[in-house]
C-alpha positions as CSV (number, residue, x, y, z in Angstrom):
1,M,-54.4,33.5,66.2
2,A,-55.9,31.4,69.0
3,G,-53.7,30.7,71.9
4,R,-51.2,33.6,71.4
5,K,-50.8,35.9,74.3
6,K,-50.9,39.6,73.5
7,T,-47.8,41.4,74.7
8,E,-47.2,45.0,75.2
9,R,-44.1,46.4,73.5
10,K,-42.3,49.5,74.8
11,T,-40.6,51.5,72.2
12,K,-37.4,53.4,72.8
13,E,-39.1,56.6,71.6
14,T,-41.3,57.1,74.7
15,A,-41.2,56.8,78.4
16,V,-44.3,55.7,80.3
17,V,-44.6,57.6,83.6
18,E,-47.2,57.4,86.4
19,S,-49.6,60.2,87.0
20,G,-49.3,61.9,90.4
21,S,-53.1,62.0,90.8
22,E,-55.0,59.6,93.0
23,M,-57.4,58.6,90.2
24,K,-55.4,57.1,87.3
25,L,-57.4,57.5,84.1
26,G,-54.8,56.1,81.7
27,S,-51.1,56.1,80.9
28,V,-48.8,59.1,80.1
29,S,-46.1,58.6,77.5
30,I,-43.3,61.2,77.0
31,A,-41.5,61.1,73.7
32,D,-37.7,61.2,73.8
33,E,-37.9,64.3,71.7
34,V,-39.7,66.1,74.6
35,V,-37.1,65.0,77.1
36,S,-34.4,66.2,74.6
37,S,-36.1,69.6,74.2
38,I,-36.4,70.0,78.0
39,A,-32.7,69.3,78.4
40,T,-31.7,71.6,75.6
41,I,-33.8,74.5,76.9
42,A,-32.5,74.0,80.4
43,A,-28.9,73.9,79.2
44,S,-29.4,77.1,77.1
45,E,-30.5,79.0,80.3
46,V,-27.0,78.6,81.9
47,D,-24.8,81.6,81.5
48,G,-21.9,80.7,79.3
49,V,-23.8,78.3,77.0
50,A,-24.4,79.6,73.5
51,S,-28.1,79.1,72.8
52,E,-29.4,76.0,71.0
53,I,-32.8,77.7,70.8
54,K,-33.9,79.2,67.4
55,N,-37.3,81.0,67.1
56,G,-38.3,79.6,70.5
57,V,-37.7,76.0,69.5
58,A,-35.0,73.7,70.9
59,Q,-32.8,72.5,68.0
60,S,-33.1,68.7,67.4
61,G,-30.0,66.7,67.9
62,S,-28.7,68.9,70.7
63,A,-29.4,66.3,73.3
64,K,-29.5,62.5,72.9
65,V,-31.8,60.6,75.2
66,R,-31.8,57.0,76.4
67,V,-34.7,55.9,78.6
68,T,-34.4,52.6,80.5
69,G,-37.5,52.0,82.7
70,K,-37.9,55.2,84.7
71,N,-34.2,56.2,84.3
72,V,-32.8,58.5,81.7
73,D,-29.3,59.0,80.4
74,L,-28.5,62.2,78.5
75,L,-25.8,63.3,76.1
76,L,-25.7,67.0,75.3
77,N,-23.7,68.7,72.7
78,I,-23.1,72.3,73.7
79,T,-21.2,75.4,72.5
80,I,-19.5,77.5,75.2
81,S,-19.4,81.2,75.0
82,Y,-15.8,82.3,74.8
83,G,-14.2,83.3,78.1
84,H,-16.3,81.1,80.3
85,N,-14.8,78.3,82.5
86,I,-15.7,75.1,80.7
87,P,-15.7,72.7,83.7
88,E,-17.7,75.2,85.9
89,T,-20.2,75.9,83.1
90,C,-20.7,72.2,82.4
91,G,-21.3,71.5,86.1
92,Q,-24.0,74.1,86.1
93,V,-25.5,72.6,82.9
94,Q,-25.6,69.2,84.5
95,S,-27.4,70.4,87.6
96,R,-29.9,72.6,85.7
97,V,-30.7,69.8,83.2
98,R,-31.1,67.1,85.9
99,T,-33.5,69.3,87.9
100,A,-35.6,70.3,84.8
101,V,-36.0,66.8,83.4
102,E,-36.8,65.2,86.8
103,N,-39.3,68.0,87.8
104,M,-41.1,68.0,84.4
105,T,-41.2,64.3,83.6
106,G,-41.0,62.4,86.9
107,L,-38.1,60.4,85.4
108,M,-34.8,59.9,87.3
109,V,-31.8,61.3,85.6
110,K,-29.0,58.7,85.8
111,S,-26.4,60.7,83.9
112,V,-25.9,64.0,82.1
113,N,-22.9,63.7,79.8
114,I,-21.7,66.8,78.0
115,K,-19.7,67.1,74.9
116,V,-18.4,70.7,74.2
117,V,-18.5,71.0,70.4
118,G,-17.4,74.6,70.0
119,A,-16.6,78.0,71.4
120,E,-18.4,81.1,70.2
121,I,-17.5,84.7,70.4
122,G,-20.2,87.2,71.0
123,A,-22.6,84.7,72.6
124,R,-24.2,85.9,75.8
């Protein structure tokens, strides 16, 4: 079609980030699923969070991701190990997730919202 301008569409499934190297050879896209996995793994490393990791793989649906430009908002569903202080544990999760996502992706974490969906006896 003559005269139509080709436009680039950004899907909500990926985030495009800049490479840290001086010589840019192309673009880097990070799928939302990868950001979700990073957040889920980071959350599971906090003492008091029942693991969302099965056979070394972060379970899908544990973290919802919304990327806007270079900003990311996260919603994590977690299960607390019985006997742990919920507000304190959630604060540690927010800090750990923010650090992991920002360091690994170069995106800026705007929010880490947590929904405690259960309590588990016998979890670490």
